[in-house]
Structures are given as structure tokens and as C-alpha cells.
PLY file of the C-alpha trace (Angstrom):
ply
format ascii 1.0
element vertex 173
property float x
property float y
property float z
element edge 172
property int vertex1
property int vertex2
end_header
-5.20 -9.24 -25.42
-6.85 -12.24 -23.74
-9.03 -11.38 -20.76
-7.19 -13.91 -18.58
-3.87 -12.12 -19.09
-5.45 -8.74 -18.35
-6.99 -10.18 -15.18
-3.67 -11.68 -14.10
-1.88 -8.38 -14.63
-4.53 -6.53 -12.63
-4.38 -9.01 -9.73
-0.69 -8.24 -9.24
-1.60 -5.01 -7.44
-3.79 -6.33 -4.62
-1.61 -9.41 -4.19
1.56 -7.38 -3.70
0.06 -4.77 -1.35
-1.35 -7.58 0.80
2.06 -9.27 0.89
3.62 -5.91 1.83
1.17 -5.41 4.70
1.75 -8.92 5.99
5.53 -8.58 5.80
5.38 -5.23 7.59
3.17 -6.66 10.32
5.48 -9.57 11.05
8.90 -8.05 10.44
8.48 -4.24 10.44
10.04 -4.19 6.98
8.74 -4.03 3.45
11.24 -5.64 1.09
12.30 -3.48 -1.85
11.33 -6.21 -4.31
7.65 -5.61 -3.50
7.72 -1.91 -4.38
9.94 -2.58 -7.40
7.57 -5.30 -8.64
4.56 -3.00 -8.17
6.22 -0.20 -10.11
7.53 -2.52 -12.82
4.16 -4.23 -13.30
2.29 -0.97 -13.79
3.31 -0.25 -17.37
2.59 -3.74 -18.76
-0.74 -3.79 -16.94
-1.63 -0.28 -18.17
-0.76 -1.14 -21.76
-2.63 -4.46 -21.61
-5.73 -2.70 -20.33
-5.62 0.00 -23.00
-4.39 3.02 -21.06
-3.40 5.87 -23.34
-0.19 7.89 -23.21
-1.88 10.76 -21.36
-3.31 8.40 -18.71
0.06 6.69 -18.26
1.83 10.06 -18.07
-0.59 11.29 -15.41
-0.12 8.06 -13.46
3.65 8.56 -13.58
3.22 12.11 -12.27
1.01 10.83 -9.46
3.62 8.18 -8.68
6.29 10.90 -8.54
4.07 13.06 -6.33
3.39 10.20 -3.92
7.12 9.41 -3.88
7.90 13.00 -2.91
5.16 12.93 -0.25
6.46 9.61 1.05
10.01 10.94 1.18
8.76 13.93 3.13
6.92 11.71 5.61
10.06 9.58 5.94
12.24 12.66 6.46
10.16 13.82 9.43
10.04 10.32 10.88
6.35 9.57 10.36
6.94 6.45 8.27
9.81 4.15 7.36
11.66 4.00 4.06
9.84 0.86 2.94
6.53 2.54 3.71
7.50 5.55 1.58
8.42 3.32 -1.36
5.21 1.29 -1.03
3.15 4.49 -0.81
4.69 5.71 -4.09
4.45 2.37 -5.91
0.78 2.01 -4.96
0.14 5.66 -5.85
1.35 4.95 -9.36
-1.57 2.55 -9.88
-4.24 4.91 -8.52
-4.78 7.43 -11.27
-6.47 10.73 -10.56
-9.89 9.35 -9.62
-8.61 7.11 -6.83
-5.84 9.36 -5.52
-7.89 11.24 -2.92
-9.61 8.09 -1.57
-6.20 6.38 -1.43
-4.63 9.17 0.60
-7.64 9.67 2.89
-8.23 5.99 3.63
-4.50 5.49 4.20
-4.49 8.36 6.70
-7.61 7.10 8.47
-6.29 3.55 8.54
-3.01 4.87 9.91
-4.87 6.61 12.72
-6.86 3.47 13.45
-3.66 1.42 13.41
-2.01 3.84 15.84
-4.95 3.68 18.25
-5.08 -0.12 17.97
-1.36 -0.39 18.72
-1.69 1.99 21.67
-4.38 -0.25 23.12
-2.43 -3.42 22.30
0.71 -1.94 23.85
-1.05 -0.82 27.01
-0.11 -2.62 30.19
-3.46 -4.26 30.71
-3.29 -6.25 27.46
0.30 -7.45 27.91
-0.72 -10.70 29.66
-2.76 -11.66 26.58
0.22 -11.32 24.27
2.50 -13.65 26.25
1.33 -16.73 24.35
0.98 -14.97 21.01
3.37 -15.63 18.14
6.65 -13.69 18.27
5.58 -11.16 15.67
2.42 -10.38 17.68
4.51 -9.89 20.79
6.70 -7.47 18.87
3.62 -5.55 17.68
2.53 -5.34 21.31
5.90 -4.07 22.55
5.64 -0.48 23.82
7.90 1.90 21.92
8.23 -0.42 18.93
7.77 0.92 15.40
4.41 1.16 13.66
4.01 -1.08 10.59
2.44 1.65 8.47
2.46 -0.63 5.44
-0.75 -2.06 6.86
-2.44 1.34 6.58
-1.02 1.93 3.11
-2.34 -1.45 1.97
-5.77 -0.67 3.46
-5.89 2.65 1.60
-4.65 1.10 -1.63
-7.13 -1.79 -1.51
-10.03 0.51 -0.62
-9.24 2.88 -3.50
-8.25 0.24 -6.05
-11.76 -0.35 -7.44
-11.78 3.32 -8.53
-8.21 3.26 -9.85
-7.34 3.92 -13.46
-6.60 0.30 -14.31
-9.60 -1.17 -12.50
-11.82 1.32 -14.33
-10.27 0.38 -17.66
-10.71 -3.31 -16.83
-14.42 -2.84 -16.11
-14.77 -1.05 -19.43
-13.40 -4.11 -21.24
-15.90 -6.49 -19.67
0 1
1 2
2 3
3 4
4 5
5 6
6 7
7 8
8 9
9 10
10 11
11 12
12 13
13 14
14 15
15 16
16 17
17 18
18 19
19 20
20 21
21 22
22 23
23 24
24 25
25 26
26 27
27 28
28 29
29 30
30 31
31 32
32 33
33 34
34 35
35 36
36 37
37 38
38 39
39 40
40 41
41 42
42 43
43 44
44 45
45 46
46 47
47 48
48 49
49 50
50 51
51 52
52 53
53 54
54 55
55 56
56 57
57 58
58 59
59 60
60 61
61 62
62 63
63 64
64 65
65 66
66 67
67 68
68 69
69 70
70 71
71 72
72 73
73 74
74 75
75 76
76 77
77 78
78 79
79 80
80 81
81 82
82 83
83 84
84 85
85 86
86 87
87 88
88 89
89 90
90 91
91 92
92 93
93 94
94 95
95 96
96 97
97 98
98 99
99 100
100 101
101 102
102 103
103 104
104 105
105 106
106 107
107 108
108 109
109 110
110 111
111 112
112 113
113 114
114 115
115 116
116 117
117 118
118 119
119 120
120 121
121 122
122 123
123 124
124 125
125 126
126 127
127 128
128 129
129 130
130 131
131 132
132 133
133 134
134 135
135 136
136 137
137 138
138 139
139 140
140 141
141 142
142 143
143 144
144 145
145 146
146 147
147 148
148 149
149 150
150 151
151 152
152 153
153 154
154 155
155 156
156 157
157 158
158 159
159 160
160 161
161 162
162 163
163 164
164 165
165 166
166 167
167 168
168 169
169 170
170 171
171 172
């Protein structure tokens, strides 16, 4: 398969997780089409990069595991439904080698996001957000939701270089 097509298929992942993070930051929602597109693009990308049946099967199991974990986090109110779907769709692309970094960086980024929002939502920073765009004002509103898609995207992008498909891509070069 031409290298350009393989590159294009691989770029889908970072592009979509960045779009998801941006959408979550400005609207507190992650549209379903993003998670669906991530999940749907995995198999063509995996096949184009030469992933074998065992590697694809393991990736599907990891995707299922991250879906179950995301559903659990949603059930206890830690994250929203869009976050759970994004967590699973990104998990599908990770493979075994990038799974732990993905989960750890996502958790650390989530903690950093929470602290940042606590500071932003504190009373002493409120005057600075008056002239900010509407979405920034909403981020700064005390009691508002946390756009955890930002943390998921940070974890996914940090772990992506060690993911199954990125590793296969480097092997082709």
C-alpha cells in the first residue's frame, strides 16, 4: 500500500482526538461521530499498516476493556457519556504497549485539568474571565462540568507514539 495512504490513515487518530478535546472544551460535549469515526477507522488503518489477526484481536479486546472501564466511570459520575465513548475508541488504537501510558497519562492529565479548573473557577480569577469568549466563561463557571475529553486526548496523544499502529508504521519506514 502506498506510504501516503498509510500516513493518511494513521493521522486520523490524532486529528480526531484533538477535535474531540476542542469540542469538549467549548461545548462540554463530544459528538458521537468522533468516537464512531475513530472506531471505524481503526480496522482499515490496522490492515493498511500490516497488523495481523492476533494484534487486531488484542486491540479489539483492549477497546472492549476500555469501553467497560469508561462505562464504569460514567456510571459513578466521574465522566460523561461522550468521554466514556472517546476513552474506548482511543483505547482501541493503543495496543498492549501503549495501554498503560494511555491510562496513566489520562489520569494525570485529568488531575491536572481538575486543579486548573479549580483555580480558574476560584473567585479571584473571575474578573479575568469577564472578557473571555463564552466557552471560556463557561469553563470558569463554578459547579460546571469538567471537559474530561481534554485529559483523554492528552493521554491518547502522549501514548500514541508507542501504540500498535504507530509502531507498525515506523517498521514500514
